[in-house]
Backbone bond lengths (Angstrom), bond angles and torsions (degrees), N, CA, C in turn:
res aa  C-N    CA-C-N  psi(-1)  N-CA   C-N-CA  omega(-1)  CA-C   N-CA-C  phi
1 L - - - 1.440 - - 1.528 112.19 -
2 E 1.332 116.28 -43.18 1.457 119.12 -175.57 1.535 113.39 -63.23
3 T 1.324 117.00 -24.95 1.478 118.64 179.66 1.517 111.01 -69.76
4 M 1.319 117.91 -11.78 1.485 118.01 175.95 1.516 112.69 -60.97
5 L 1.325 115.31 -18.59 1.477 119.80 177.24 1.512 111.90 -67.45
6 G 1.359 116.50 -15.59 1.463 120.70 176.39 1.503 112.85 -106.79
7 D 1.356 117.70 9.98 1.465 120.82 179.16 1.519 110.65 -63.10
8 V 1.348 115.18 138.19 1.470 118.89 177.95 1.525 112.73 -127.11
9 A 1.348 116.79 -3.50 1.463 119.33 177.58 1.529 108.76 -164.05
10 V 1.317 116.72 166.33 1.442 123.52 165.99 1.498 105.59 -122.03
11 A 1.347 116.97 128.26 1.461 121.68 -178.10 1.535 109.06 -108.11
12 V 1.333 113.05 140.09 1.472 120.51 172.70 1.535 107.31 -129.44
13 H 1.296 116.60 160.88 1.468 119.39 178.84 1.511 110.64 -74.44
14 P 1.327 117.19 137.57 1.460 118.93 -179.62 1.487 116.32 -61.00
15 D 1.325 117.99 -21.33 1.482 121.42 178.48 1.517 113.81 -94.81
16 D 1.312 118.97 4.54 1.443 123.62 -176.76 1.537 109.34 -89.22
17 A 1.308 115.70 103.62 1.482 122.44 -176.20 1.490 113.09 -63.98
18 R 1.330 117.76 -22.82 1.464 120.34 179.44 1.502 113.58 -60.36
19 Y 1.333 116.60 -27.60 1.475 121.03 -172.62 1.515 114.52 -114.43
20 T 1.335 117.88 0.27 1.479 121.51 -174.12 1.550 111.55 -51.67
21 R 1.312 116.84 -43.60 1.461 120.06 -175.00 1.550 113.08 -70.06
22 F 1.313 116.35 -13.77 1.476 121.11 -178.03 1.502 113.93 -97.17
23 V 1.338 116.75 -18.10 1.504 120.94 -178.27 1.507 108.11 -61.26
24 G 1.337 114.35 132.25 1.451 121.89 179.48 1.527 113.47 91.11
25 K 1.321 116.68 -8.87 1.464 120.30 176.27 1.496 108.56 -91.02
26 N 1.333 116.91 174.37 1.457 121.73 -178.40 1.515 112.87 -124.81
27 L 1.310 115.94 147.79 1.468 122.73 173.73 1.510 107.73 -103.92
28 V 1.311 116.17 160.48 1.468 121.82 174.52 1.526 106.43 -100.91
29 H 1.331 117.26 125.73 1.444 120.31 176.31 1.534 108.03 -65.06
30 P 1.339 117.94 135.75 1.481 119.87 -177.26 1.516 115.82 -74.17
31 F 1.324 118.33 -12.86 1.466 118.18 -174.70 1.525 116.17 -126.67
32 V 1.339 116.43 -21.51 1.471 119.62 -178.62 1.540 106.78 -128.99
33 P 1.325 117.06 152.63 1.477 120.34 -177.17 1.553 109.88 -76.86
34 R 1.341 113.53 82.48 1.453 118.76 -177.75 1.512 110.42 -144.54
35 S 1.311 118.28 134.66 1.424 123.93 174.12 1.515 107.46 -89.91
36 I 1.354 119.53 130.33 1.431 124.84 -174.27 1.541 109.37 -112.23
37 P 1.358 117.57 110.66 1.479 118.84 179.29 1.511 112.71 -73.22
38 I 1.328 114.97 149.58 1.467 121.74 172.58 1.516 106.14 -97.25
39 I 1.339 115.23 118.91 1.470 121.68 -176.18 1.534 110.18 -120.10
40 T 1.293 116.84 169.03 1.469 121.84 173.22 1.532 108.93 -108.34
41 D 1.305 115.22 143.33 1.489 120.10 176.36 1.522 105.87 -156.76
42 D 1.316 116.13 114.70 1.470 119.35 -179.44 1.503 113.05 -85.99
43 T 1.295 117.80 -6.52 1.475 121.88 177.65 1.531 110.68 -86.42
44 L 1.333 115.67 -46.57 1.485 121.26 -176.13 1.512 113.11 -78.43
45 V 1.345 116.51 -33.64 1.459 119.96 -168.27 1.537 111.22 -100.39
46 D 1.329 114.60 125.99 1.482 121.11 168.95 1.542 104.06 -102.64
47 M 1.331 117.70 106.20 1.444 120.65 -174.08 1.548 113.39 -67.33
48 T 1.324 117.84 -10.74 1.462 121.31 178.69 1.529 111.36 -93.28
49 F 1.329 118.19 -5.41 1.473 120.72 -177.64 1.518 110.06 -104.65
50 G 1.320 115.90 127.86 1.450 121.38 179.42 1.506 112.79 58.49
51 T 1.323 118.34 -133.57 1.467 122.43 -179.41 1.472 112.14 -82.44
52 G 1.341 118.79 -14.80 1.460 121.85 -175.98 1.537 110.81 82.90
53 A 1.282 118.66 4.11 1.479 123.83 176.01 1.525 106.70 -118.43
54 V 1.301 116.58 134.09 1.463 123.57 -175.56 1.517 110.16 -125.36
55 K 1.335 115.02 126.60 1.461 118.76 174.75 1.560 106.57 -74.34
56 V 1.350 116.07 141.58 1.425 120.41 -174.63 1.521 108.56 -112.46
57 T 1.308 117.59 120.87 1.459 124.73 -177.64 1.530 108.10 -130.04
58 P 1.333 116.36 78.35 1.480 120.99 -175.01 1.536 116.22 -57.78
59 G 1.324 116.77 -27.90 1.441 119.30 -178.89 1.527 115.69 -77.84
60 H 1.358 116.75 -5.73 1.475 119.54 -173.42 1.476 114.17 -137.44
61 D 1.310 120.83 6.86 1.478 120.74 -179.73 1.536 107.94 -148.20
62 P 1.347 117.90 131.44 1.433 118.92 -176.34 1.530 114.86 -66.03
63 N 1.333 120.10 -33.95 1.431 120.76 175.99 1.511 110.46 -70.08
64 D 1.330 116.68 -41.29 1.468 120.40 178.18 1.554 110.00 -65.22
65 F 1.326 115.74 -35.87 1.472 120.58 176.02 1.545 109.26 -54.55
66 L 1.326 114.81 -50.85 1.478 118.69 -176.78 1.538 109.73 -65.41
67 C 1.324 117.55 -39.14 1.460 119.71 175.16 1.510 111.43 -61.43
68 G 1.341 116.86 -41.80 1.435 122.11 178.55 1.507 110.78 -60.02
69 R 1.318 116.70 -40.11 1.495 120.46 179.94 1.536 109.00 -66.52
70 R 1.325 116.19 -41.45 1.500 118.44 180.00 1.515 111.62 -63.63
71 H 1.342 117.69 -27.69 1.507 120.84 -174.10 1.510 111.38 -115.74
72 N 1.311 119.41 12.62 1.475 122.32 178.80 1.527 112.44 54.92
73 L 1.311 116.28 45.98 1.467 120.94 179.94 1.542 109.06 -92.04
74 P 1.344 116.04 151.16 1.452 118.71 177.83 1.518 112.05 -73.76
75 E 1.330 115.64 154.73 1.460 120.55 177.40 1.526 106.88 -110.25
76 I 1.320 115.88 110.33 1.429 122.13 -177.25 1.516 109.63 -102.06
77 I 1.305 116.97 119.81 1.468 122.91 178.69 1.547 107.78 -90.24
78 I 1.297 114.97 123.20 1.473 117.84 -178.23 1.549 113.56 -110.52
79 L 1.317 115.87 -9.27 1.486 117.25 -179.14 1.515 111.80 -108.16
80 N 1.309 114.99 132.68 1.460 121.23 172.17 1.540 109.77 -78.33
81 D 1.298 118.60 164.14 1.466 123.60 -179.94 1.522 110.67 -57.68
82 D 1.332 119.31 -28.19 1.459 120.49 -178.15 1.532 113.88 -89.44
83 G 1.338 115.61 7.00 1.495 120.47 177.23 1.499 114.91 85.61
84 T 1.343 117.49 5.83 1.431 120.95 174.49 1.549 109.84 -90.53
85 L 1.312 115.96 161.13 1.452 119.44 179.90 1.543 110.05 -78.42
86 A 1.306 115.82 141.89 1.458 123.87 -173.60 1.567 110.15 -72.49
87 D 1.306 115.14 170.13 1.445 122.18 -179.33 1.527 114.59 -61.97
88 N 1.355 117.67 -19.40 1.452 122.21 -178.72 1.547 113.74 -86.18
89 C 1.339 116.40 15.26 1.496 120.88 -174.46 1.520 112.79 -105.87
90 G 1.347 118.27 21.30 1.416 122.34 177.24 1.491 114.34 54.71
91 E 1.314 118.45 -131.72 1.462 122.54 -175.24 1.547 113.94 -64.61
92 F 1.346 116.39 -12.80 1.450 121.44 -179.11 1.530 113.80 -95.42
93 S 1.322 115.93 -5.87 1.470 121.37 -176.93 1.568 108.81 -55.78
94 G 1.333 113.79 137.29 1.462 120.76 177.50 1.530 114.49 86.38
95 M 1.339 117.84 -12.38 1.480 119.17 -178.89 1.544 108.07 -75.39
96 P 1.340 116.66 147.74 1.448 119.72 168.86 1.545 110.37 -64.24
97 R 1.335 115.41 143.91 1.451 120.56 -173.82 1.526 115.37 -45.95
98 Y 1.323 117.71 -50.87 1.458 119.99 -175.18 1.528 111.87 -71.39
99 Q 1.306 117.41 -31.81 1.449 120.06 174.92 1.544 108.47 -68.15
100 A 1.300 116.78 -39.98 1.480 119.87 178.49 1.520 111.68 -64.79
101 R 1.316 117.25 -35.03 1.467 120.42 178.62 1.542 109.65 -58.57
102 V 1.304 116.56 -45.68 1.497 119.72 178.83 1.533 110.49 -68.20
103 A 1.341 116.37 -41.42 1.462 119.92 -179.29 1.510 112.38 -64.71
104 V 1.336 119.46 -39.19 1.429 123.59 177.09 1.533 110.17 -62.84
105 E 1.332 116.96 -43.26 1.446 120.68 179.26 1.521 110.39 -61.47
106 K 1.326 116.15 -46.20 1.475 119.23 -178.90 1.524 109.74 -66.48
107 A 1.321 119.87 -36.67 1.444 121.25 177.85 1.517 112.35 -68.52
108 L 1.320 118.73 -37.42 1.472 120.40 173.53 1.512 110.50 -62.12
109 E 1.312 115.91 -44.72 1.475 120.98 178.25 1.516 111.23 -59.40
110 A 1.338 116.19 -45.99 1.490 121.32 -179.07 1.549 110.36 -61.94
111 K 1.314 118.75 -32.12 1.465 123.22 -178.24 1.553 110.61 -87.04
112 G 1.339 116.66 -0.17 1.445 121.48 -177.42 1.523 115.09 70.35
113 L 1.365 115.27 25.72 1.445 120.75 -176.08 1.501 113.86 -104.86
114 L 1.324 118.47 -8.53 1.476 121.34 179.55 1.509 108.28 -84.25
115 R 1.338 115.88 117.50 1.442 123.16 -176.56 1.536 113.56 -97.41
116 G 1.321 117.14 6.88 1.419 119.78 -179.55 1.504 111.27 120.93
117 K 1.321 116.01 171.90 1.440 122.61 -179.12 1.520 108.31 -131.38
118 E 1.324 117.18 139.53 1.423 120.90 175.53 1.546 108.90 -134.69
119 E 1.320 115.65 145.58 1.449 120.45 171.88 1.499 107.73 -78.80
120 N 1.323 117.74 127.34 1.444 121.68 174.64 1.510 109.06 -123.34
121 P 1.355 116.31 139.87 1.455 117.51 178.62 1.507 110.07 -62.72
122 M 1.315 116.87 139.33 1.440 121.91 176.83 1.516 108.72 -72.82
123 R 1.320 115.79 136.46 1.463 121.62 179.62 1.510 107.69 -99.76
124 L 1.340 114.47 112.28 1.455 119.64 178.94 1.506 109.79 -117.28
125 G 1.334 116.41 139.78 1.465 119.20 175.58 1.525 110.61 -70.02
126 L 1.281 115.59 148.22 1.473 120.63 178.50 1.539 109.03 -120.85
127 C 1.300 116.30 144.56 1.448 121.35 175.77 1.523 109.75 -65.67
128 S 1.323 116.51 134.25 1.493 119.80 -178.36 1.526 110.77 -69.06
129 K 1.323 118.69 -22.77 1.463 120.29 -176.76 1.522 112.36 -92.24
130 T 1.334 116.70 -41.39 1.487 119.32 -172.71 1.521 112.57 -110.79
131 S 1.325 116.98 -11.82 1.471 122.11 -174.40 1.505 112.57 64.92
132 D 1.344 118.63 17.74 1.454 122.09 177.08 1.510 109.60 -80.74
């Protein structure tokens, strides 16, 4: 949750009719002064998984990094070397990462923006030769 402070876009699949009218528009980040564009990306987004909309955080995720490069998105680093949140994280700046995770969740809930939590299986790449 805390990495949402480094979000720079929301990606949807270009063939997903649910989001067509939103592509090219912008969202307002709930915690930092940043406009978040809604983009399409058929590599990052699996429209059958979850909501079909993916937050893009190029500074903290390798797949998002590649998406960011494809779309010329900025890479915002939100973590300091000591695991605290950087100065660009608004009210959460300086908090230890795991404390910030809880605080961000509570702040989303307080703003009426938390729509629930679900356990999702982690998607990990496997070696084609060894399946490791």
